[in-house]
MARNUMAR-872410 format. One line per field, with one value per residue (C-alpha): residue number from 0; x, y, z. Coordinates in steps of 0.05 Angstrom, whole numbers, plus 5000, padded with zeros to 4 digits. Layout:
// residues N
i	[NUM|...]
u	[X|...]
v	[Y|...]
w	[Z|...]
//
This chain:
// residues 284
i	[0|1|2|3|4|5|6|7|8|9|10|11|12|13|14|15|16|17|18|19|20|21|22|23|24|25|26|27|28|29|30|31|32|33|34|35|36|37|38|39|40|41|42|43|44|45|46|47|48|49|50|51|52|53|54|55|56|57|58|59|60|61|62|63|64|65|66|67|68|69|70|71|72|73|74|75|76|77|78|79|80|81|82|83|84|85|86|87|88|89|90|91|92|93|94|95|96|97|98|99|100|101|102|103|104|105|106|107|108|109|110|111|112|113|114|115|116|117|118|119|120|121|122|123|124|125|126|127|128|129|130|131|132|133|134|135|136|137|138|139|140|141|142|143|144|145|146|147|148|149|150|151|152|153|154|155|156|157|158|159|160|161|162|163|164|165|166|167|168|169|170|171|172|173|174|175|176|177|178|179|180|181|182|183|184|185|186|187|188|189|190|191|192|193|194|195|196|197|198|199|200|201|202|203|204|205|206|207|208|209|210|211|212|213|214|215|216|217|218|219|220|221|222|223|224|225|226|227|228|229|230|231|232|233|234|235|236|237|238|239|240|241|242|243|244|245|246|247|248|249|250|251|252|253|254|255|256|257|258|259|260|261|262|263|264|265|266|267|268|269|270|271|272|273|274|275|276|277|278|279|280|281|282|283]
u	[5000|5062|5038|5070|5034|5015|4987|4943|4919|4900|4861|4825|4806|4779|4739|4707|4692|4658|4618|4599|4608|4667|4689|4745|4756|4826|4835|4907|4949|4892|4842|4772|4717|4655|4587|4590|4660|4637|4583|4632|4680|4625|4605|4677|4690|4628|4654|4722|4690|4651|4717|4745|4682|4686|4759|4742|4685|4731|4783|4732|4733|4809|4819|4883|4934|4909|4892|4922|4941|4931|4962|4981|5028|5053|5125|5153|5130|5172|5232|5205|5138|5165|5196|5128|5097|5152|5143|5068|5078|5126|5070|5018|5045|5013|4995|5008|5034|5016|5046|5037|5075|5044|5043|4983|4940|4948|4940|4873|4854|4869|4822|4768|4770|4771|4838|4869|4842|4883|4922|4977|4989|5004|4941|4874|4827|4773|4730|4719|4682|4739|4758|4825|4866|4932|4982|5051|5085|5110|5163|5182|5247|5285|5349|5410|5480|5529|5567|5505|5512|5452|5477|5512|5458|5411|5336|5330|5267|5223|5218|5293|5284|5247|5314|5337|5326|5281|5281|5209|5162|5111|5042|4991|5040|5031|5098|5076|5010|5047|5095|5035|5017|5088|5100|5031|5030|5105|5094|5078|5147|5186|5235|5221|5284|5261|5202|5219|5175|5226|5247|5313|5328|5311|5360|5415|5399|5405|5470|5498|5482|5424|5382|5347|5285|5226|5223|5198|5250|5237|5264|5330|5350|5409|5436|5434|5470|5524|5533|5514|5454|5440|5377|5370|5350|5288|5238|5175|5209|5208|5135|5102|5045|5020|5018|4947|4919|4858|4802|4735|4680|4635|4692|4684|4755|4778|4805|4878|4868|4832|4890|4942|4904|4905|4979|4994|4955|4990|5060|5069|5097|5150|5172|5178|5219|5267|5278|5298|5372|5360|5309|5292|5276|5208|5201|5197]
v	[5000|5045|5069|5065|5029|5094|5122|5060|5066|5138|5121|5064|5112|5163|5109|5088|5160|5169|5105|5124|5052|5007|4967|4926|4888|4870|4808|4798|4807|4790|4838|4816|4851|4873|4863|4936|4923|4863|4905|4961|4911|4885|4955|4975|4916|4933|5005|4980|4932|4989|5026|4964|4957|5031|5023|4961|4998|5056|5007|4981|5049|5055|4989|4948|5003|5048|4992|4968|4895|4864|4795|4753|4693|4640|4647|4596|4640|4697|4667|4681|4717|4788|4772|4751|4816|4858|4822|4835|4908|4915|4893|4939|5008|5047|4986|4994|4931|4910|4843|4811|4749|4707|4638|4596|4617|4691|4682|4648|4704|4754|4717|4709|4783|4805|4840|4812|4801|4740|4690|4644|4580|4506|4480|4516|4519|4466|4504|4567|4578|4595|4588|4552|4550|4510|4549|4519|4457|4460|4407|4387|4352|4321|4361|4347|4373|4349|4307|4269|4193|4187|4239|4188|4135|4119|4103|4110|4077|4128|4082|4090|4164|4148|4139|4208|4271|4319|4395|4414|4472|4481|4449|4487|4510|4493|4456|4413|4395|4378|4334|4295|4280|4259|4213|4184|4129|4138|4207|4178|4145|4209|4231|4305|4335|4408|4449|4518|4573|4603|4567|4605|4580|4509|4513|4537|4482|4429|4460|4456|4382|4383|4338|4332|4369|4368|4435|4467|4463|4537|4555|4517|4529|4574|4530|4470|4509|4532|4462|4479|4433|4369|4333|4262|4210|4184|4138|4176|4244|4299|4305|4344|4388|4454|4528|4554|4624|4630|4680|4681|4651|4712|4762|4815|4817|4884|4885|4886|4823|4788|4806|4781|4716|4705|4724|4670|4618|4633|4651|4632|4562|4583|4645|4606|4553|4607|4628|4558|4548|4475|4433|4367|4306|4277|4216|4149]
w	[5000|5004|5073|5141|5198|5233|5169|5160|5231|5220|5157|5193|5250|5200|5165|5231|5248|5181|5189|5261|5282|5302|5242|5274|5339|5364|5407|5427|5364|5316|5285|5267|5227|5265|5231|5207|5181|5141|5108|5094|5062|5017|4996|4984|4939|4898|4890|4868|4819|4788|4777|4742|4700|4680|4660|4619|4585|4566|4540|4490|4457|4458|4422|4423|4412|4467|4516|4581|4584|4653|4659|4720|4716|4764|4787|4738|4681|4708|4671|4601|4603|4600|4532|4505|4530|4499|4433|4436|4453|4395|4348|4380|4393|4450|4492|4567|4601|4672|4694|4763|4785|4840|4871|4853|4912|4900|4825|4835|4882|4827|4781|4833|4851|4778|4788|4724|4654|4638|4681|4656|4695|4689|4722|4711|4770|4778|4828|4786|4720|4672|4600|4595|4531|4526|4485|4497|4524|4596|4612|4683|4699|4758|4772|4814|4825|4772|4823|4847|4845|4798|4749|4705|4708|4651|4652|4727|4754|4789|4849|4860|4873|4937|4972|4952|4994|4956|4961|4942|4931|4985|4981|4940|4886|4813|4815|4874|4840|4776|4816|4841|4768|4751|4811|4819|4871|4883|4913|4981|4983|4969|5023|5032|5062|5056|5032|5004|4977|4928|4864|4865|4935|4915|4858|4904|4953|4899|4872|4943|4946|4995|4950|4883|4859|4811|4774|4711|4655|4643|4712|4706|4634|4650|4706|4660|4606|4655|4684|4755|4751|4711|4691|4716|4664|4699|4666|4647|4647|4626|4647|4591|4613|4583|4596|4598|4588|4633|4643|4679|4637|4640|4636|4583|4556|4530|4458|4482|4525|4467|4421|4471|4480|4405|4404|4456|4418|4352|4374|4448|4438|4387|4427|4492|4456|4435|4507|4529|4531|4547|4509|4543|4502|4509|4553|4517]
//
């Protein structure tokens, strides 16, 4: 919010004075909404939504070139997605770009609250009415330090990985959900040595020899190219999933978002392939 804690407290106090009722209740270190606060929150969200609707309506008149592109992407897409947006902007002069990078939970929140026009992720939501379009392959691999005992092995059975310590993304992430697909019944046997929120920290942990990991090939391309990481030759890998562009089913997409969606469907796969410095072979 770009505000200090005292400034926030002052604004909250002014809001309660304006309402003429207490909106919050503090019990210990936790703050809870009072009934009046719940109603005020509901009304505030409606007001904010009207601002978004008004902006979207005005965008319809500006068309693609004068529009603002609002896109949110999961953290794995942070490694290539800006290049796609720059390429799109180069083809449509006057477009304003707004990119947000989130974990899966926050990304779904952006969709639910109508704070983004389009979302790019590996696994579309199942509990939300959305339109989900696959536009590019998304390979996942098992990576290790170059000196790892399995680095020189061929056709490693997935069951053998159960003895290895794994450095993993936290539960709820797209990567963790994708790992459940890749490992299937073997997932319960995995030795989880450490759960980490940051992909960058996971890579450093693997490089340091703390274990192996399951990661998107898009996030480790440079480390594989430099030799600081290596891909293990595991049976059934790489796991080939897809990147999806997602929007709410009843969302009225502005022209610039429609154009960007078409751009991803036509050019996304080829442009993402160009950003990969490492191209995994498909599993046999």
